[in-house]
Steps between C-alpha positions, in 0.01 A plus 500: 500500500777743590691429179181551297405841641850620593730362228779748581497397867462859622276414793211701355193423290332757276150599606366380163641152550388514860140568396520218247610270780208612717248449220633153433521378860276744692225246555745279688588770752331604821280802415664713768848427364379569148368835614832591660684401181270716289553791740873445469483515121275809498717697742829434323611791282828349382339237281653205681438279802767355728488123464600449863199706608279259308670206672457670839129536441452139399697381806311729742797732548528868427805717453511875554533559127190292436293689755622838377416406143142438602465816707654733241299657222127450440422162643185339360319234699312289250250311713273580790635579844567215739224629728240441227580132446226257601479130578793503742534254785513612862880477512531694174272772632711519816822540299334764284381685812853497646638634171261794501564567868877531466603580140431833322557391136270278298793339319652402837169372630456275199857383525458412868164329441650290221819397680393460866503136610469532881830317529637591744197628694525817715672306776692784667208716616294197600789352699577829675135538594463144633826516697406839647163373612621178660809650659286780632273254676760232579801687634281718722387175665168549681433849364293530184569876500848637565415770752756778473379639833632191675871503598550140389457584131858628484630156596411370156811390307372631165414866546751782463621659826758783513692330781530185288576665165825300472283192436472559128214258437264729691515754214303243296317270740304781666249469215362179652378671820207744498357744752150358521270290287381807303862579411558146378167485318552817297851403395389150400212637291724751318767235438251264341293753304796699365808282539367178342384660169824697476702181548291320238598766247853603600625178656625407846851642449389859434218508754706337775775756436257791542345341809829416674652837405200668662535283813870582540446869426223504761708366787803709403282812481388431857859452615592840352192717560333339804795352681336404829205304360452133410330387177241233420287427193550449128385850408839591350474233230124537454518878461785461250284278276179700537664840449687372193175364355304820570779717359510286187124545454528878539794525258312292239148619580371513143629153417374323812166334419428343840143544615424762767867600514421830673290326765760228548775759545287689750431185703868402500608849609235509773610160634867600493426836662291337772771247583773767490293734719446218746876434509576871563240517778635182658858626490426820692229361726622468860601145575330312782847361576749792466808280450314339209496738200245478221610399147612762250308611189810592297506157331187603306679805357809297411283259305325782314833653395616166360169454319498836321863462389622145441150356495369732229795423274452124542125509433532741209754289312293189439702225327801732457852460631542735795876515455442699181298770681700805612240610753507155658872533572453850642233392747686179585813703576300734724355201685845341548641830627214528750558142624873565545430828677252329734749223581769749599239703688408192703865432575603849614203733556342325798814531711582853381151638573484332840131415464292355780382176343229279646636215714574176317218245515 
């Protein structure tokens, strides 16, 4: 085939020969792939198609050059929108719904719908949620609710405590403890409703990176800006995912076709504001046990900052290599600098400032 349409072995096929190939074998192709190929031919102004881009399409891979070729020029979509297709099974309707909830471009939605196989499933968010729930109820022993007004809550080996900041695992494991059943419930709901669809589209590697980066930024933000407080809850990671998703919707407002997007954004913002307001009130509310400080709310803000920087770049660049994105490297560098600064701050600042920290548990 290559020798027939590219006799000079240049790596390119003329658009005329490309159309001939589509007319001859178009009935054998998936209609969504055929539509992408036609869009590729229509948008190309140089009169030739990269053969490797054609191979990438047929093998469910996309290069940057292929995606740019589709997005440049006047792209023509030949068939009806994915939302208008009928006769779909329940699983197909679910995949279509996820595509419209998370992706702003029709060409990307069709690509995702055509190539998604649910293998692997969204295991990361589901695992984090299950582990958080069972550790929350198991490690606390006979307490279904971790009462932050009780002095024994600080004896938990998972939460972050300023006196025990040398135990590095606490900067991550604090997400498995929550300050009350309402705290746990809201985080679990947001993780499942927002995190699972995002992982279905962007994969476990990208979503876990955003989540863990938000978790680490949250605990480090507390250690820098609220140095005397402990931290519990997965709000750092949850707020990173939710804020990245909401920012992506706002930046691509005209392209997002999810139903009731304004209402959904309002509900998400109200829930986040309520939980954040509760955390602020709890932090400054007088403790029933003065040696026992209330948890900090700064982890929420650390998660939001990660979401609107690294998270937005990751969600915006669907199926693209992040290492080719300049803005990605800028935000990643800023994040690394902040982490290094926080590490040195934790090593030197506590002794230099001579703070009165709460007693160790």
